[in-house]
C-alpha positions as CSV (number, residue, x, y, z in Angstrom):
1,M,76.2,-136.7,-5.3
2,S,80.0,-136.6,-5.3
3,N,82.1,-139.2,-3.5
4,E,84.9,-136.8,-3.1
5,Y,85.7,-134.8,-0.1
6,T,87.1,-131.3,-0.7
7,S,90.3,-130.2,0.9
8,A,89.4,-126.5,0.0
9,E,87.4,-126.0,3.2
10,P,85.5,-122.8,3.9
11,S,86.5,-120.8,7.0
12,R,84.4,-121.1,10.2
13,A,83.4,-117.5,9.8
14,D,82.1,-118.2,6.3
15,I,80.1,-121.2,7.7
16,D,78.7,-119.2,10.6
17,A,77.6,-116.5,8.1
18,T,75.9,-118.9,5.7
19,R,72.1,-118.4,5.3
20,G,69.9,-121.4,4.8
21,L,70.2,-125.1,5.4
22,M,73.4,-127.0,5.2
23,V,75.0,-130.3,6.2
24,L,78.7,-130.5,6.7
25,E,80.0,-134.1,6.2
26,F,83.5,-134.5,7.7
27,G,85.5,-137.5,6.6
28,D,88.1,-138.7,4.2
29,A,88.1,-140.5,0.8
30,Y,90.3,-143.3,2.3
31,C,88.1,-143.9,5.3
32,S,86.3,-147.2,5.1
33,I,83.7,-146.2,7.6
34,C,82.9,-143.1,5.5
35,A,82.5,-145.4,2.4
36,A,80.2,-147.7,4.4
37,A,78.0,-144.8,5.5
38,R,77.8,-143.2,2.0
39,P,74.7,-145.1,0.7
40,A,72.7,-144.1,3.8
41,I,73.8,-140.5,3.6
42,E,73.0,-140.3,-0.1
43,T,69.6,-141.9,0.4
44,A,68.7,-139.4,3.2
45,M,70.1,-136.4,1.4
46,R,68.0,-137.1,-1.7
47,T,64.8,-136.4,0.4
48,R,66.0,-132.8,1.0
49,P,67.5,-131.5,-2.2
50,E,67.3,-127.9,-0.9
51,V,69.8,-128.6,1.8
52,K,73.3,-127.8,0.8
53,H,75.7,-130.7,1.4
54,L,79.5,-130.0,1.8
55,K,81.9,-133.0,2.1
56,I,84.9,-131.7,3.9
57,A,88.3,-133.7,3.9
58,D,89.2,-133.7,7.6
59,G,92.4,-134.6,9.4
60,R,95.0,-133.4,11.8
61,G,95.6,-129.7,11.6
62,R,92.4,-129.0,9.6
63,P,90.9,-125.8,11.1
64,L,87.2,-126.3,10.2
65,G,87.0,-129.8,11.7
66,R,88.8,-128.7,14.8
67,S,86.4,-125.7,15.3
68,F,83.5,-128.2,15.3
69,G,85.3,-130.7,17.6
70,I,85.3,-133.5,15.1
71,K,86.9,-136.7,16.4
72,L,85.4,-139.5,14.4
73,W,84.5,-139.9,10.7
74,P,82.0,-139.5,9.2
75,T,80.5,-136.8,11.3
76,L,77.5,-134.9,9.9
77,V,76.8,-131.4,11.3
78,F,73.3,-130.1,10.5
79,L,73.3,-126.3,10.2
80,Q,70.5,-123.7,9.9
81,D,71.6,-120.2,9.2
82,G,75.2,-121.1,10.3
83,R,74.1,-122.5,13.6
84,E,74.4,-126.1,14.5
85,V,71.0,-127.8,15.0
86,T,72.2,-131.4,15.6
87,R,75.0,-133.8,14.6
88,L,75.4,-137.5,13.9
89,V,78.6,-139.5,14.3
90,R,79.1,-142.5,12.1
91,P,75.5,-142.9,10.9
92,M,75.0,-146.2,9.1
93,D,71.3,-146.1,8.5
94,D,69.4,-143.4,6.5
95,Q,66.6,-143.1,9.1
96,P,68.6,-141.2,11.8
97,I,69.9,-138.9,9.0
98,A,66.4,-138.3,7.7
99,M,65.2,-137.5,11.2
100,A,68.1,-135.0,11.6
101,L,67.2,-133.5,8.3
102,Q,63.6,-133.0,9.5
103,S,65.0,-130.9,12.4
104,L,66.0,-128.3,9.8
105,R,63.1,-126.0,9.0
106,A,62.1,-125.9,5.3
107,D,60.9,-122.3,5.7
108,V,64.4,-120.8,5.9
109,A,65.5,-118.9,2.8
110,P,68.2,-120.6,0.8
111,A,71.7,-119.2,0.9
């Protein structure tokens, strides 16, 4: 799993049209809280390899983060067929992340 956040964010329309299961992780490479949460996120994401995981570099004026109302990093947004199922803000333990991943149905066709 990459430690890098991409600044090439998809549009909200692209996210909304995405089929399958996805987690958007909003944060920044220089965020110490994001770095502290990384092991828990990686541990939980390994349990669901079929879930697409996008790490989005967020910040002032970034349209995708603003469209999701992101205020704190890291924020994980769990999506199923482009619709938000749940979200976690600043998760530091893999258990809440694993539970949120369980809320995503495995019977959805991949994107």
